[in-house]
C-alpha positions as CSV (number, residue, x, y, z in Angstrom):
1,N,-105.9,208.5,91.8
2,G,-106.1,211.5,94.1
3,S,-109.8,212.2,93.6
4,H,-112.2,212.1,96.5
5,V,-115.9,211.6,96.9
6,S,-117.9,213.4,99.5
7,W,-121.5,212.7,100.2
8,D,-123.6,215.4,101.8
9,T,-127.2,214.4,102.6
10,L,-130.0,216.8,103.4
11,Q,-128.5,217.0,106.9
12,P,-125.5,219.2,106.0
13,H,-123.0,217.3,108.2
14,S,-124.0,213.8,107.4
15,T,-121.3,211.7,105.5
16,S,-120.9,208.2,104.4
17,P,-118.1,206.3,102.5
18,H,-120.6,204.8,100.1
19,P,-123.0,206.4,97.6
20,P,-126.4,207.1,99.0
21,C,-129.3,204.8,98.0
22,S,-132.2,205.7,95.8
23,S,-134.2,206.7,98.9
24,H,-132.5,210.1,98.8
25,P,-133.7,211.7,95.6
26,P,-133.3,215.4,96.6
27,L,-129.5,215.0,96.5
28,V,-127.7,216.7,93.5
29,L,-124.4,215.3,92.2
30,F,-122.0,217.7,90.6
31,L,-118.3,218.1,90.0
32,H,-116.3,220.8,91.7
33,S,-112.8,221.9,92.3
34,S,-112.8,225.6,92.6
35,Y,-115.2,228.5,92.2
36,D,-112.5,230.6,90.6
37,P,-113.2,230.5,86.8
38,H,-109.5,230.8,86.1
39,I,-108.4,227.8,88.2
40,H,-108.4,224.3,86.7
41,T,-107.7,221.3,88.9
42,S,-107.1,217.8,87.9
43,P,-108.2,215.2,88.6
44,A,-111.8,216.2,89.4
45,S,-113.4,215.6,92.8
46,T,-117.0,214.6,93.2
47,H,-119.5,216.3,95.5
48,I,-123.1,215.8,96.4
49,A,-124.6,219.2,97.2
50,A,-127.3,220.1,99.7
51,P,-130.1,222.3,98.5
52,Q,-128.5,225.5,99.7
53,D,-125.5,224.9,97.4
54,R,-127.6,224.9,94.2
55,G,-127.2,227.6,91.6
56,R,-123.5,228.3,92.1
57,L,-121.0,228.4,89.2
58,F,-118.0,226.0,89.1
59,N,-115.2,225.1,86.9
60,T,-113.3,221.8,86.8
61,S,-111.0,220.0,84.4
62,F,-111.5,216.3,83.8
63,N,-109.1,214.4,81.6
64,G,-108.1,217.6,79.9
65,I,-111.7,218.8,79.4
66,T,-112.8,222.0,81.3
67,F,-116.4,222.1,82.6
68,T,-118.1,225.4,83.5
69,Q,-121.7,224.8,84.8
70,T,-124.1,225.5,87.5
71,T,-125.0,222.9,90.1
72,H,-128.2,222.3,88.0
73,L,-126.0,220.2,85.7
74,S,-127.9,217.2,84.4
75,R,-128.0,214.5,87.0
76,L,-127.6,211.9,84.3
77,L,-124.4,213.5,83.1
78,C,-123.0,213.7,86.6
79,I,-123.8,210.2,87.4
80,F,-122.2,209.0,84.2
81,L,-119.0,210.9,85.0
82,F,-119.0,209.5,88.5
83,L,-119.4,205.9,87.3
84,F,-116.8,206.5,84.7
85,T,-114.2,207.5,87.3
86,N,-115.3,204.6,89.6
87,S,-115.9,201.8,87.1
88,E,-115.8,198.1,88.1
89,T,-112.6,196.2,87.8
90,N,-112.5,193.1,85.7
91,E,-112.2,190.9,88.8
92,Q,-115.4,192.5,90.1
93,K,-117.2,191.8,86.8
94,L,-116.1,188.1,86.9
95,F,-117.4,187.9,90.5
96,K,-120.7,189.3,89.5
97,I,-121.2,186.8,86.7
98,A,-120.2,183.9,89.0
99,N,-122.6,185.2,91.6
100,E,-125.4,185.5,89.1
101,L,-124.8,181.9,88.2
102,L,-125.2,181.0,91.9
103,Q,-128.3,183.1,92.4
104,T,-130.1,181.7,89.3
105,E,-129.1,178.2,90.3
106,K,-130.7,178.7,93.7
107,A,-133.9,179.9,92.1
108,Y,-133.7,177.0,89.6
109,V,-133.3,174.4,92.3
110,A,-136.4,175.9,94.1
111,R,-138.4,175.3,90.9
112,L,-137.1,171.8,90.5
113,N,-138.1,171.1,94.2
114,L,-141.6,172.4,93.4
115,L,-141.9,170.1,90.4
116,D,-140.3,167.0,92.1
117,K,-141.3,167.2,95.7
118,V,-144.7,168.9,95.4
119,F,-146.4,168.3,92.0
120,Y,-144.8,164.9,91.3
121,A,-145.0,163.7,94.9
122,K,-148.7,164.7,95.4
123,L,-149.8,163.1,92.1
124,I,-147.9,159.9,92.8
125,E,-149.5,159.8,96.2
126,E,-152.9,160.1,94.6
127,A,-152.0,157.5,91.9
128,R,-151.4,154.9,94.7
129,K,-155.1,155.1,95.4
130,D,-155.7,153.9,91.8
131,T,-157.4,157.2,90.8
132,F,-155.2,157.2,87.8
133,T,-152.1,155.1,86.8
134,M,-148.6,155.9,88.2
135,D,-147.2,155.5,84.6
136,V,-149.2,158.6,83.6
137,V,-147.5,160.7,86.3
138,K,-144.0,159.2,85.6
139,N,-144.4,159.9,81.8
140,I,-145.4,163.5,82.5
141,F,-142.5,164.3,84.8
142,S,-139.9,162.1,83.0
143,N,-136.6,162.2,84.8
144,I,-137.2,165.4,86.8
145,S,-136.2,163.7,90.1
146,S,-132.8,162.8,88.7
147,I,-132.3,166.4,87.4
148,H,-133.4,167.8,90.8
149,T,-131.0,165.5,92.7
150,F,-128.0,166.4,90.7
151,H,-128.6,170.2,91.0
152,S,-129.6,170.3,94.6
153,Q,-127.1,167.8,96.0
154,F,-124.1,168.4,93.8
155,L,-123.9,171.4,91.5
156,L,-125.5,174.0,93.9
157,P,-123.5,173.0,96.9
158,D,-120.3,173.2,94.8
159,L,-121.2,176.7,93.6
160,E,-122.0,177.9,97.1
161,K,-118.7,176.5,98.4
162,R,-116.8,178.1,95.5
163,M,-118.4,181.6,96.0
164,G,-117.5,181.4,99.7
165,E,-113.8,180.9,98.8
166,W,-113.8,183.2,95.7
167,T,-110.9,185.4,96.9
168,S,-108.5,182.4,96.9
169,T,-110.1,180.4,94.1
170,P,-111.7,182.7,91.6
171,R,-113.0,180.2,89.0
172,I,-116.1,178.4,87.9
173,G,-115.0,176.5,84.7
174,D,-113.9,173.4,86.7
175,I,-117.3,173.2,88.5
176,L,-119.3,173.5,85.3
177,Q,-117.3,170.7,83.7
178,K,-119.0,168.4,86.2
179,L,-122.3,169.4,84.6
180,T,-121.4,168.1,81.1
181,P,-121.7,164.4,81.7
182,F,-125.2,164.9,83.0
183,L,-126.5,166.8,80.0
184,K,-128.0,163.6,78.7
185,M,-130.6,163.9,81.4
186,Y,-131.7,167.1,79.7
187,A,-131.7,165.5,76.3
188,E,-134.2,162.9,77.7
189,Y,-136.3,165.6,79.3
190,V,-136.5,167.7,76.2
191,R,-137.4,164.7,73.9
192,N,-140.2,163.8,76.3
193,F,-141.5,167.4,76.7
194,D,-144.1,167.4,73.9
195,H,-145.5,164.0,75.0
196,A,-145.6,165.3,78.6
197,M,-147.7,168.4,77.6
198,D,-150.1,166.1,75.7
199,L,-150.5,163.8,78.7
200,L,-150.9,166.7,81.1
201,K,-153.7,168.2,79.0
202,Q,-155.4,164.9,78.4
203,W,-155.5,163.9,82.1
204,T,-156.4,167.4,83.3
205,D,-159.5,167.1,81.1
206,R,-160.2,163.4,81.9
207,S,-159.6,163.1,85.7
208,P,-161.2,165.6,88.2
209,P,-158.9,164.5,91.1
210,F,-155.9,165.0,88.8
211,K,-157.0,168.5,87.9
212,A,-157.9,169.3,91.5
213,I,-154.4,168.5,92.8
214,I,-152.8,170.6,90.1
215,L,-155.1,173.6,90.7
216,E,-154.6,173.4,94.5
217,I,-150.8,173.5,94.2
218,Q,-150.9,176.3,91.6
219,S,-152.9,178.4,94.1
220,Q,-150.0,178.2,96.6
221,E,-147.6,181.1,97.0
222,A,-144.7,179.0,96.1
223,C,-146.1,178.7,92.5
224,G,-146.0,182.4,92.0
225,S,-149.3,182.4,90.2
226,L,-147.8,180.3,87.4
227,S,-149.2,177.1,85.9
228,L,-147.5,173.7,86.1
229,Q,-146.8,174.0,82.4
230,H,-144.8,177.2,83.0
231,H,-142.7,175.5,85.7
232,M,-142.0,172.5,83.4
233,L,-140.5,174.8,80.8
234,E,-137.6,175.8,83.1
235,P,-135.4,172.6,82.6
236,V,-135.7,173.1,78.9
237,Q,-134.4,176.7,79.2
238,R,-131.7,176.1,81.7
239,V,-128.9,174.8,79.5
240,P,-129.0,177.8,77.2
241,R,-128.8,179.9,80.3
242,Y,-125.5,178.3,81.3
243,E,-124.3,178.9,77.8
244,M,-125.1,182.6,78.0
245,L,-123.4,183.1,81.3
246,L,-120.3,181.2,80.3
247,K,-120.0,183.3,77.1
248,D,-120.2,186.5,79.2
249,Y,-117.7,185.0,81.7
250,L,-115.2,184.2,79.0
251,K,-115.4,187.7,77.5
252,K,-114.2,189.1,80.8
253,L,-111.7,186.3,81.5
254,P,-108.0,187.2,80.7
255,Q,-106.3,184.9,78.1
256,D,-103.8,183.7,80.6
257,H,-106.3,183.1,83.4
258,I,-106.1,179.7,85.1
259,D,-109.8,179.1,84.5
260,R,-109.8,179.7,80.8
261,R,-109.1,176.2,79.6
262,D,-111.8,174.6,81.8
263,A,-114.3,177.3,81.0
264,E,-113.8,177.0,77.2
265,K,-114.1,173.2,77.4
266,S,-117.3,173.5,79.4
267,L,-118.7,176.0,77.0
268,E,-118.0,173.8,74.0
269,I,-120.0,170.9,75.3
270,I,-122.8,173.0,76.8
271,A,-123.1,175.0,73.6
272,M,-123.6,171.8,71.7
273,A,-126.3,170.7,74.1
274,A,-128.0,174.1,73.9
275,T,-128.0,173.9,70.1
276,H,-129.9,170.7,70.3
277,S,-132.4,172.4,72.7
278,N,-133.1,175.3,70.3
279,T,-136.1,173.7,68.6
280,A,-137.5,172.7,72.0
281,I,-136.9,176.3,73.3
282,R,-138.8,177.7,70.3
283,K,-141.6,175.3,71.1
284,T,-141.6,176.4,74.8
285,E,-141.8,180.0,73.8
286,N,-144.7,179.2,71.5
287,L,-146.3,177.2,74.3
288,K,-146.0,180.2,76.7
289,K,-147.8,182.3,74.2
290,L,-150.5,179.6,73.8
291,L,-151.0,179.6,77.6
292,E,-151.4,183.4,77.6
293,I,-154.0,183.2,74.9
294,Y,-155.7,180.3,76.7
295,E,-156.1,182.5,79.7
296,M,-157.3,185.5,77.6
297,L,-160.0,183.3,76.1
298,G,-161.3,182.3,79.6
299,E,-159.6,178.9,79.6
300,E,-162.4,177.5,77.5
301,E,-160.7,176.9,74.1
302,D,-158.6,173.8,73.6
303,I,-155.5,175.5,72.0
304,V,-152.7,174.5,74.4
305,N,-151.1,171.9,72.2
306,P,-147.4,171.8,71.0
307,S,-148.7,171.2,67.4
308,N,-150.5,174.6,67.5
309,E,-148.4,177.6,66.4
310,L,-149.5,181.2,66.6
311,I,-148.9,183.0,63.2
312,K,-150.5,186.4,63.8
313,E,-152.9,188.2,66.0
314,G,-154.5,191.6,66.2
315,H,-157.6,193.9,66.2
316,I,-159.6,194.2,63.0
317,L,-163.0,195.4,61.9
318,K,-165.8,193.1,60.8
319,L,-168.2,194.4,58.2
320,A,-171.8,193.3,58.8
321,A,-173.4,191.4,55.9
322,R,-176.6,193.4,55.8
323,N,-175.8,197.0,56.5
324,T,-172.0,197.0,56.2
325,S,-171.5,198.6,59.7
326,A,-168.1,197.9,61.1
327,M,-167.7,196.0,64.4
328,D,-164.5,195.7,66.5
329,R,-163.1,192.1,66.5
330,Y,-159.9,190.3,67.3
331,L,-158.2,187.5,65.3
332,F,-155.9,184.8,66.4
333,L,-154.4,183.1,63.3
334,F,-152.8,179.7,64.0
335,N,-151.1,177.2,61.7
336,N,-154.3,175.1,61.6
337,M,-157.2,177.4,62.5
338,L,-158.5,181.0,62.8
339,L,-160.2,182.1,66.0
340,Y,-162.6,185.0,65.3
341,C,-163.2,186.8,68.7
342,V,-165.2,189.5,70.3
343,P,-163.2,191.7,72.7
344,K,-164.5,191.9,76.3
345,F,-163.8,195.0,78.3
346,S,-162.3,193.4,81.4
347,L,-159.2,194.5,83.3
348,V,-158.5,191.0,84.6
349,G,-159.3,187.4,83.4
350,Q,-161.0,186.7,80.2
351,K,-160.4,189.4,77.5
352,F,-162.0,187.7,74.4
353,T,-164.9,185.5,73.6
354,V,-164.5,183.1,70.6
355,R,-167.3,183.7,68.2
356,T,-166.1,181.2,65.4
357,R,-163.3,178.7,64.9
358,I,-162.5,178.3,61.2
359,G,-160.2,175.6,60.0
360,I,-157.3,176.4,57.6
361,E,-158.0,173.4,55.4
362,G,-160.1,174.6,52.5
363,M,-159.7,178.3,53.5
364,K,-159.5,181.0,50.9
365,V,-158.5,184.7,51.2
366,M,-159.1,187.5,48.7
367,E,-159.1,191.3,48.4
368,T,-162.5,193.0,48.3
369,Y,-163.3,196.6,47.2
370,N,-165.8,198.7,49.1
371,E,-166.2,202.5,48.4
372,D,-167.2,203.3,51.9
373,Y,-164.8,201.0,53.7
374,P,-161.2,200.9,52.4
375,H,-158.5,198.2,53.1
376,T,-161.0,195.3,53.1
377,F,-160.5,191.6,52.4
378,Q,-162.5,188.4,52.7
379,V,-161.7,185.1,54.5
380,S,-163.8,182.2,53.5
381,G,-163.7,178.8,55.3
382,K,-165.9,175.7,55.6
383,E,-167.4,177.1,58.8
384,R,-168.0,180.8,57.9
385,T,-167.1,183.6,55.5
386,L,-165.9,186.9,57.0
387,E,-165.4,190.3,55.3
388,L,-162.8,192.2,57.3
389,Q,-161.4,195.8,57.3
390,A,-157.8,196.5,58.2
391,S,-156.5,199.7,59.7
392,S,-154.4,200.6,56.7
393,E,-153.3,199.2,53.3
394,Q,-150.1,198.0,54.9
395,D,-152.0,196.2,57.6
396,K,-154.3,194.6,55.0
397,E,-151.4,193.3,53.0
398,S,-149.8,191.9,56.1
399,W,-152.9,190.0,57.0
400,I,-153.4,188.6,53.5
401,K,-149.8,187.5,53.3
402,A,-150.1,185.7,56.7
403,F,-153.2,183.9,55.6
404,Q,-151.8,183.0,52.2
405,E,-148.5,181.6,53.6
406,T,-150.4,179.6,56.3
407,I,-152.8,178.1,53.7
408,H,-149.9,177.3,51.4
409,I,-147.9,175.5,54.2
410,S,-151.1,173.6,55.2
411,L,-151.5,172.4,51.6
412,Q,-147.9,171.3,51.4
413,K,-148.3,169.3,54.7
414,N,-151.4,167.6,53.4
415,E,-149.6,166.6,50.2
416,T,-146.7,165.2,52.3
417,F,-149.2,163.3,54.5
418,K,-150.9,161.8,51.5
419,S,-147.5,160.6,50.3
420,A,-146.7,159.1,53.7
421,F,-150.1,157.4,54.0
422,K,-149.6,155.3,50.9
423,D,-146.7,153.4,52.7
424,V,-144.6,151.5,50.2
425,E,-146.6,151.6,47.0
426,E,-148.4,154.5,45.3
427,I,-152.1,154.5,46.1
428,S,-152.9,154.3,42.4
429,E,-150.7,151.1,42.1
430,L,-151.7,149.5,45.4
431,G,-153.3,146.1,44.7
432,K,-152.5,146.3,41.0
433,R,-149.0,144.8,41.1
434,A,-147.4,142.4,43.5
435,P,-145.4,144.2,46.2
436,R,-141.8,143.5,47.4
437,W,-142.1,141.4,50.5
438,I,-140.1,142.6,53.5
439,R,-138.0,139.6,54.6
440,D,-138.9,137.9,57.9
441,N,-135.4,138.4,59.5
442,E,-135.4,142.1,58.7
443,V,-138.0,142.8,61.5
444,T,-138.5,141.7,65.0
445,M,-141.9,143.3,65.5
446,C,-145.1,144.0,63.7
447,M,-144.6,146.9,61.3
448,K,-148.1,148.3,62.1
449,C,-148.8,147.8,65.8
450,K,-145.1,147.4,66.8
451,E,-145.8,144.3,69.0
452,S,-142.8,142.0,69.2
453,F,-143.0,138.6,67.3
454,N,-142.6,135.3,69.1
455,A,-142.8,131.7,67.8
456,I,-146.1,130.8,69.6
457,T,-148.6,133.6,69.9
458,R,-147.4,136.2,67.5
459,R,-146.2,134.8,64.2
460,R,-145.2,136.8,61.1
461,H,-147.7,137.4,58.3
462,H,-147.3,139.4,55.1
463,C,-149.8,142.0,53.7
464,R,-150.4,141.0,50.1
465,A,-150.9,144.6,49.1
466,C,-147.9,146.4,50.5
467,G,-145.6,143.6,51.5
468,Y,-145.1,144.6,55.2
469,V,-144.6,142.0,57.9
470,V,-147.4,142.2,60.3
471,C,-149.0,140.2,63.2
472,W,-152.2,138.2,62.9
473,K,-154.3,141.0,64.4
474,C,-153.1,143.5,61.9
475,S,-153.5,141.1,59.0
476,D,-157.1,140.1,59.8
477,Y,-158.5,142.0,56.9
478,K,-159.3,141.0,53.3
479,A,-159.6,143.0,50.1
480,T,-159.7,142.3,46.4
481,L,-156.3,142.5,44.7
482,E,-156.2,143.3,41.0
483,Y,-152.9,141.6,40.4
484,E,-154.4,138.3,41.7
485,G,-157.5,138.5,39.4
486,N,-159.6,140.4,41.9
487,K,-159.4,137.6,44.4
488,M,-159.9,138.3,48.1
489,N,-156.6,138.1,50.1
490,K,-155.1,139.1,53.4
491,V,-154.1,142.7,53.8
492,C,-153.1,145.0,56.7
493,K,-155.6,147.5,58.1
494,D,-154.0,150.6,56.3
495,C,-154.2,148.9,52.9
496,F,-157.7,147.7,53.6
497,C,-158.8,151.3,54.3
498,I,-157.2,152.5,51.1
499,L,-158.4,149.7,48.9
500,T,-162.0,149.8,50.2
501,G,-162.3,153.5,50.9
502,H,-163.1,153.0,54.6
503,I,-160.9,155.8,55.9
504,D,-162.3,157.6,59.0
505,S,-161.0,160.8,60.5
506,E,-159.0,159.0,63.3
507,E,-157.1,157.0,60.7
508,R,-156.3,160.1,58.7
509,E,-155.1,162.1,61.7
510,G,-153.0,159.1,62.8
511,K,-151.2,158.6,66.1
512,K,-148.3,160.8,67.0
513,K,-145.1,158.8,67.0
514,G,-143.2,158.3,70.2
515,I,-139.5,158.8,70.7
516,L,-138.6,155.3,69.7
517,E,-141.1,154.9,66.9
518,I,-138.8,155.8,64.0
519,E,-138.3,153.1,61.4
520,A,-134.8,151.6,61.2
521,A,-134.9,151.7,57.5
522,Q,-135.7,155.4,57.5
523,F,-132.6,156.1,59.6
524,S,-130.3,153.6,58.0
525,G,-130.7,155.1,54.6
526,N,-129.6,158.5,55.9
527,S,-127.1,157.7,58.7
528,I,-123.6,158.5,59.7
529,M,-123.0,154.9,60.7
530,C,-125.2,151.8,60.8
531,G,-124.7,148.0,61.1
532,F,-125.0,145.0,63.3
533,L,-123.1,144.8,66.6
534,Q,-123.3,142.4,69.6
535,Y,-124.7,144.3,72.6
536,C,-124.7,143.6,76.3
537,E,-126.1,145.8,79.2
538,K,-125.2,145.0,82.8
539,N,-125.3,141.2,83.3
540,K,-127.8,140.4,80.5
541,P,-126.9,138.0,77.7
542,W,-125.2,139.3,74.6
543,Q,-127.6,139.9,71.7
544,K,-127.3,141.0,68.1
545,V,-128.7,144.4,67.4
546,W,-128.9,146.8,64.5
547,C,-127.2,150.1,65.5
548,V,-127.8,153.4,63.8
549,I,-126.4,156.9,64.4
550,P,-128.7,159.0,62.2
551,Q,-127.6,162.2,60.5
552,K,-130.6,164.1,62.0
553,E,-129.6,163.1,65.5
554,A,-125.8,162.7,65.3
555,L,-125.3,162.4,69.0
556,V,-127.7,159.6,69.6
557,L,-127.2,155.8,69.1
558,Y,-130.4,153.9,68.2
559,L,-130.6,150.2,68.9
560,Y,-133.0,148.1,66.8
561,G,-133.8,144.3,66.8
562,A,-133.5,144.2,63.0
563,P,-132.9,146.6,60.0
564,Q,-136.6,147.0,59.1
565,D,-138.0,147.4,62.6
566,V,-140.4,150.3,62.9
567,K,-139.5,151.0,66.5
568,A,-136.2,151.1,68.4
569,Q,-135.5,148.9,71.4
570,S,-133.7,151.8,73.1
571,T,-131.6,154.9,72.5
572,I,-128.3,156.0,74.0
573,P,-127.6,159.8,74.1
574,L,-123.8,159.6,73.5
575,L,-122.9,163.1,74.8
576,G,-120.7,162.8,78.0
577,Y,-120.1,159.0,77.8
578,L,-116.6,157.6,78.5
579,V,-115.3,155.3,75.7
580,E,-113.2,152.3,76.7
581,D,-111.8,150.1,73.9
582,S,-109.9,147.6,76.0
583,P,-111.8,144.3,76.2
584,R,-112.4,142.9,79.7
585,P,-111.4,139.2,80.2
586,T,-115.1,138.1,80.0
587,D,-115.8,140.2,76.8
588,P,-115.4,139.2,73.2
589,P,-112.0,140.1,71.7
590,V,-113.2,143.0,69.5
591,S,-115.4,144.8,72.1
592,F,-115.7,148.3,73.5
593,R,-117.7,149.9,76.2
594,L,-119.6,153.1,76.8
595,S,-119.8,154.1,80.5
596,Q,-121.3,157.0,82.5
597,S,-121.9,156.9,86.2
598,K,-123.4,153.4,86.8
599,S,-124.5,152.9,83.3
600,V,-122.3,150.6,81.1
601,H,-123.1,149.5,77.6
602,S,-120.9,146.9,76.0
603,F,-120.6,146.3,72.2
604,A,-118.6,143.8,70.1
605,A,-117.9,144.1,66.3
606,E,-117.3,141.4,63.8
607,S,-113.7,142.6,63.1
608,E,-111.1,145.0,64.5
609,E,-111.5,147.2,61.4
610,L,-115.3,147.6,61.9
611,K,-114.7,148.3,65.6
612,Q,-112.3,151.1,64.9
613,R,-114.8,152.7,62.4
614,W,-117.5,152.7,65.1
615,L,-115.1,154.1,67.7
616,K,-114.0,156.9,65.4
617,V,-117.6,158.1,65.1
618,I,-118.6,157.5,68.7
619,R,-115.5,159.3,70.1
620,M,-116.5,162.5,68.3
621,A,-120.2,162.2,69.4
622,V,-119.4,161.8,73.1
623,T,-117.6,165.2,73.1
624,G,-120.5,166.9,71.5
625,E,-118.9,167.1,68.0
626,V,-121.1,166.1,65.1
627,P,-119.3,163.1,63.6
628,K,-118.7,162.6,59.9
629,P,-119.3,159.2,58.2
630,P,-116.0,157.2,58.2
631,E,-114.4,156.6,54.8
632,D,-115.7,153.5,53.0
633,N,-118.6,153.4,55.5
634,H,-121.1,150.6,54.8
635,S,-123.6,148.7,56.8
636,T,-123.5,145.0,57.4
637,E,-125.0,143.2,54.4
638,I,-128.2,141.3,55.1
639,T,-128.9,138.0,53.6
640,Q,-132.3,136.3,53.9
641,E,-133.6,132.9,53.2
642,P,-137.1,132.6,51.8
643,S,-139.8,133.1,54.4
644,S,-140.9,129.9,56.1
645,N,-143.7,131.1,58.2
646,G,-145.0,134.2,56.4
647,V,-148.6,133.2,55.5
């Protein structure tokens, strides 16, 4: 545009075609065209002055605006004007985004390599010595090896190649489209994440060799002073990172650009996967905070658990019970407990010592009034009562509100738990009236321990109190039933505990359900589509399964042995699958297939109409779109003959 840039360093005659780096702070940037106050030139030229030039007046016109200043003009203003006249082109911005994708992918692959080839490999090697089981290690790291292989051998090399030929092929949408079929790997990893954190904590505490291997690797430079838990968070956060970069890329991409269609299609599917990761991401952010607190407490408090959620933290004063002197304290309020801590004056390492842990259950909070100490309130729990002083009235109200809301939510959860614990019947009615028996063919496994039934060693029995179908082990209890004239009869363990009052803490806390441990009946009653289909995987025989696509997980197909089973046989994350509706010669006439890579799942319906209803829903799910229930959707009706072997 006719303007020029000259760069004079501290050496008066030194010049360079590029702006000096930040290692030359003495340089002063100013605009100049003429020192005659009556002469205006346009466009402006840019000059870096040596110290001897400072203090001189200059005039210049820039886009119709005349500047009259000394060379002490604000460096910030000058730099802004320089950047304004030398702004990046749109093509350069697109290149920067694509290059950022490449650089972050390289760093991500390095972290995956650390997880797969270092942590996982070392622990598997130790497991072969029977120090701990290999299943533990595999369940912790889930499918990290598959994720690592895809990114290191396919996606990263493709990105590196593309950036090397960017001048001739400036696009990334087509490459990211290759990622979309593999998003199901992330769905599996995210679903397993909470369980992995539980196992990691459990075996770090239980097995010294397990803990020693992890600590040894964490001390290496490659770990960057971060824990294994921190590194395991990265796959959970990676898909939203792709979404963010793609959105930025599309903002800069012209409407008629050759890459727009591919980029938009990639974003649509990736955004859907990222949406399903939002809950997990919030959990990981919470887990990061828990890890920070764990370190601040000297790694002595057992708080790193996905079920723990930090509500509020901060300094507060504690009033002594006898002389009302105020002492500096620090509170960590969680959803299930309060940690009352004493600060430690340490620059590194442990910053607080836990004085008391108070459970939220049974906790009360109330305002108190003290003439000498304003802004006070009292927290009373089963373990201890504390009188606390906030820094201001606003701070006091904030703490009281946080306590009250946490207590309220805890009470609601306890009520919900009580409702769930009574199973089918109200506790007050349990044993007083005959229950509805679950039919034998509505289940393929024990509704309590989830072990599969067979004709010889594990026959079906019915609990006379709740009507559930259970195995002999789970029905090996007896209790008096009022509706049978207070006669002793077979009941399941849960009903025995309720009817006799023998409920210990372990029974009340219960066992956390696994991914598959969701009752078919619970999903079927609130599903997009459910019903019987014939199913075949690989070369296995065809079998009849109860299929459910629940509204809560609209992109996942659950396969059960029967409609009342309490645990699914398997799940299929539908996103990215290819749907083929043409039957093969060896398949039943009304069949269809779901295929992805080497994985092929074959299904057959009872009629062409039913097949088309399933296909309508599945075709939406595989693209990442939440399907709607088809019109006149209904599940296959179940008929049942009276039980022949329920005793």
